[in-house]
C-alpha positions in Angstrom: 38.8 111.8 168.2 41.6 113.6 166.4 42.2 117.0 168.0 41.2 118.9 164.8 37.7 117.3 164.9 37.4 118.4 168.6 38.6 121.9 167.8 36.2 122.3 164.9 33.3 121.3 167.1 34.3 123.6 169.9 34.3 126.6 167.5 31.6 125.7 164.9 29.2 123.1 166.2 25.8 124.6 165.3 24.3 124.1 168.8 27.4 124.6 171.1 30.2 126.1 169.0 31.9 129.3 170.2 31.5 131.1 166.9 28.2 129.4 165.9 26.4 130.6 169.0 26.3 133.7 171.1 27.0 137.3 170.3 29.5 138.9 168.0 32.9 138.1 169.5 35.3 140.7 167.9 34.0 143.8 169.8 34.9 145.5 173.0 32.0 143.9 174.8 33.0 140.5 173.3 36.1 138.3 173.7 38.8 139.8 171.5 39.7 142.8 169.3 41.7 142.6 166.1 43.6 145.5 164.4 40.6 146.8 162.4 38.7 147.3 165.7 41.6 149.0 167.3 42.3 151.5 164.5 40.5 152.4 161.3 44.0 153.1 159.9 44.5 149.4 159.5 41.7 149.2 157.0 42.7 152.5 155.3 46.3 151.2 154.8 45.0 147.9 153.4 42.9 150.1 151.1 46.1 151.6 149.7 47.5 148.2 149.0 44.2 147.1 147.3 44.2 150.3 145.2 47.8 149.5 144.0 46.8 146.0 143.2 43.9 147.3 141.1 46.3 149.5 139.2 48.8 146.6 138.8 46.3 144.1 137.3 44.4 146.7 135.3 41.0 145.0 135.9 37.9 146.7 134.5 36.1 145.0 137.4 37.7 144.5 140.8 36.9 142.2 143.8 37.5 142.7 147.5 36.9 139.5 149.5 37.2 139.7 153.2 37.2 136.2 154.8 36.6 136.2 158.5 35.1 139.7 158.1 33.7 139.8 161.7 31.9 143.1 162.3 32.9 144.7 159.0 35.3 147.0 160.8 38.0 146.2 158.1 35.9 146.5 155.0 34.5 150.0 155.6 37.8 151.8 155.9 39.4 149.7 153.2 36.7 150.5 150.7 36.7 154.2 151.5 39.9 154.7 149.5 38.7 152.6 146.5 36.5 153.7 143.6 33.3 151.9 144.3 32.3 151.7 140.6 33.2 148.3 139.3 34.1 146.9 142.7 32.4 143.8 144.0 32.6 143.2 147.7 32.3 139.8 149.5 32.1 139.6 153.3 32.6 136.1 154.5 32.3 134.8 158.0 31.3 131.5 159.6 29.6 133.1 162.6 25.9 133.8 162.3 26.3 136.8 164.6 29.0 138.2 162.4 27.0 137.7 159.2 24.0 139.5 160.8 26.3 142.5 161.6 27.8 142.4 158.1 24.4 142.3 156.6 23.3 145.3 158.6 26.4 147.2 157.7 26.4 146.4 154.0 23.8 149.0 153.0 21.6 148.6 149.9 23.2 145.3 149.1 26.6 146.7 148.4 28.3 143.7 150.0 27.5 140.0 149.3 27.6 138.3 152.7 28.4 134.6 152.9 29.4 131.9 155.3 32.3 130.2 153.4 34.9 131.1 150.8 33.5 128.3 148.7 30.5 130.5 148.0 32.6 133.0 146.2 32.8 132.3 142.5 36.1 131.4 140.8 37.8 133.7 138.4 38.1 136.7 140.8 40.4 139.6 140.0 41.2 141.6 143.1 42.3 141.1 146.7 41.4 138.4 149.2 42.1 139.4 152.9 42.2 137.1 155.8 42.9 138.9 159.1 43.2 136.7 162.1 41.5 133.8 160.4 44.0 131.0 160.0 44.8 130.9 163.7 41.3 129.5 164.3 41.4 126.8 161.6 41.4 123.3 163.2 44.8 121.8 163.9 46.0 118.3 164.7 48.4 117.9 167.7 51.7 116.1 167.3 54.4 115.3 169.8 58.1 114.6 168.9 59.1 111.1 170.1 62.4 109.2 169.6 60.9 107.3 166.7 59.5 110.4 165.0 56.0 111.7 165.7 53.0 110.7 167.8 49.5 112.4 167.8 47.4 113.5 170.6 43.7 112.7 170.3 40.8 113.7 172.6 39.2 111.0 174.8 36.9 110.8 177.7 38.2 109.3 181.0 36.1 109.2 184.2 33.7 111.8 182.8 36.4 114.3 181.8 38.3 115.0 178.6 42.0 114.2 178.3 44.6 114.0 175.5 45.7 110.5 174.7 48.6 109.2 172.5 47.7 107.9 169.0 49.9 106.8 166.0 50.6 109.8 163.8 48.7 109.7 160.5 50.8 109.9 157.4 49.7 113.5 156.4 50.4 114.7 160.0 53.9 113.2 160.1 54.7 114.5 156.6 53.6 118.1 157.6 55.8 117.9 160.7 58.8 116.7 158.8 58.4 119.4 156.2 57.4 122.5 158.3 57.8 121.9 162.1 61.4 122.9 162.3 63.5 121.9 165.3 61.3 120.3 168.0 62.7 118.7 171.2 61.6 115.3 172.3 58.2 115.7 173.9 57.7 119.0 172.2 54.2 119.9 170.9 53.4 121.0 167.3 50.1 122.3 166.0 49.8 120.6 162.5 48.1 123.2 160.3 46.8 121.1 157.4 43.5 123.0 157.3 45.3 126.4 157.0 47.3 125.0 154.0 44.2 123.8 152.3 42.5 127.1 152.9 45.4 128.9 151.3 45.3 126.7 148.2 41.5 127.3 147.9 41.9 131.0 148.3 44.6 131.2 145.6 42.5 129.1 143.3 39.8 131.7 143.4 42.1 134.4 141.9 42.8 134.9 138.2 44.8 138.0 139.1 45.5 140.0 142.2 46.7 139.2 145.7 46.0 137.3 148.8 46.8 139.1 152.1 47.1 136.9 155.2 47.5 138.7 158.6 48.0 136.7 161.8 50.0 136.1 164.9 52.8 133.5 164.6 56.0 133.3 162.7 58.3 131.1 160.8 59.2 127.6 162.0 62.5 129.0 163.3 60.8 131.8 165.1 58.4 129.4 166.7 61.1 127.0 168.0 61.3 128.6 171.5 57.5 127.9 171.9 57.8 124.2 171.0 58.3 122.8 174.6 54.6 123.2 175.3 53.2 124.3 172.0 51.1 127.4 171.3 47.6 126.0 171.7 45.6 128.3 174.0 42.1 129.9 174.5 40.7 133.4 174.9 37.6 134.6 176.6 36.5 138.1 177.6 39.9 139.6 176.3 41.9 137.3 178.5 43.7 134.0 178.3 41.1 131.3 179.0 41.2 127.8 180.5 42.5 124.6 178.9 40.5 123.9 175.8 39.5 120.5 177.2 37.8 122.0 180.3 35.3 124.3 178.6 34.6 123.1 175.1 32.5 125.6 173.1 32.9 128.4 175.7 36.2 129.9 174.5 38.1 130.9 171.4 40.6 128.1 170.6 43.7 129.4 168.7 47.3 128.7 167.8 50.3 130.6 166.4 50.3 130.3 162.6 53.3 128.6 161.1 54.2 130.9 158.2 56.9 128.5 156.9 54.2 126.1 155.9 52.2 128.9 154.2 55.3 130.2 152.4 56.0 126.7 151.1 52.5 126.2 149.7 52.2 129.7 148.3 55.7 129.5 146.7 54.5 126.4 144.7 51.7 128.5 143.2 53.3 132.0 142.8 56.8 133.3 142.4 55.8 136.5 144.0 55.5 135.8 147.8 56.6 138.1 150.6 56.4 137.9 154.4 56.5 141.0 156.6 56.0 142.0 160.2 52.8 144.0 160.5 54.6 147.1 161.6 56.9 146.9 158.6 54.0 146.3 156.2 51.9 149.1 157.4 54.8 151.5 157.5 55.8 150.6 154.0 52.3 151.9 152.9 52.6 155.1 154.8 51.3 154.6 158.3 54.3 156.1 160.1 53.9 159.2 157.9 50.2 159.4 159.0 51.3 159.0 162.7 53.8 161.9 162.2 51.1 164.0 160.7 48.8 163.3 163.6 51.5 164.2 166.1 52.0 167.5 164.4 48.2 168.1 164.3 48.0 167.4 168.1 50.7 169.9 168.8 49.0 172.5 166.7 45.7 171.9 168.5 47.4 172.1 171.9 48.1 175.8 171.1 44.4 176.5 170.7 41.3 176.0 172.9 39.5 173.1 171.1 40.1 170.5 173.7 37.7 168.0 172.2 39.4 168.1 168.8 42.8 167.5 170.5 41.4 164.6 172.4 40.0 163.1 169.2 43.3 163.4 167.4 45.2 162.0 170.4 42.9 159.0 170.5 43.3 158.4 166.8 47.1 158.7 167.2 47.2 156.3 170.1 45.1 153.7 168.2 47.4 154.0 165.1 50.5 153.5 167.2 49.0 150.4 168.8 48.7 148.5 165.6 52.4 148.9 164.9 53.7 148.4 168.4 56.7 146.1 168.1 55.7 144.0 171.1 52.1 143.8 170.3 50.1 143.9 167.1 53.1 145.2 165.2 54.7 141.8 165.7 52.0 140.0 163.7 53.0 138.6 160.3 51.6 139.7 156.9 51.9 137.2 154.0 51.4 138.7 150.6 50.9 136.4 147.6 50.5 137.9 144.2 49.1 136.0 141.1 
């Protein structure tokens, strides 16, 4: 089968998929943490961005749509800085465990919880956020050969799963030629057709506002050093996991997002497209100022005898610094598309 079919089943098969079964994954006791779980300042800063978008488009009503909302750790802080009156909130996640957590956290039906972006009506005016979503969308695998491109499908041999060569389908080859960049012979590329379709679908929902995509990855040029073996990998219990063929359904399967492809698709829809590093984006909306304030506050508390307050400020400061660390979460990319 094509690799994207296999990857989709590993993640979302109703009986065996990693996200379709088991507990909530994006918590300390789970398998990975994203920026909103690390620091509430991530959501608060995105709330500033959303507030500015609300002022820009001048909407009487305003929509916040969080796709891949997980535990709701992003929505709470984001909404805290917005006027709730006239704001509609959608929390979308394919995971049943995540939807249960979102439903419990919504409170008095303030959030509409769904499983797919398709459930959100068209004609929205507001902000759609996708934080660490696109890295999990199914990908095809392609390998550069002398004659062009060749795919890798999943097959069963002697009771085990292996990758086998298959002719490249036309859409796969076309995507590679357009967005893969420089790839050596035998180099692996994750062909992100599903991510492109998701981006188009998300933008089609907006009459006015912005789409905010946050994820690890980079431009095709930035990904070139990783093309010898590709970026396909798994995570389990906050650590790199085994080969995805050895434990299907038991791990998070992920890839680095190719933002060159997303920029190309977004640019065909909107003239206002920007790409940032996460540390740059958060700093531009005031996070470094907040970090400076927290440092001053910690120093002031150090002169007193309230050790608990100082520890709380120190923890908040450390968490905020983590989401802009240049060799960690700060190296993620933020794509902003305004319509």
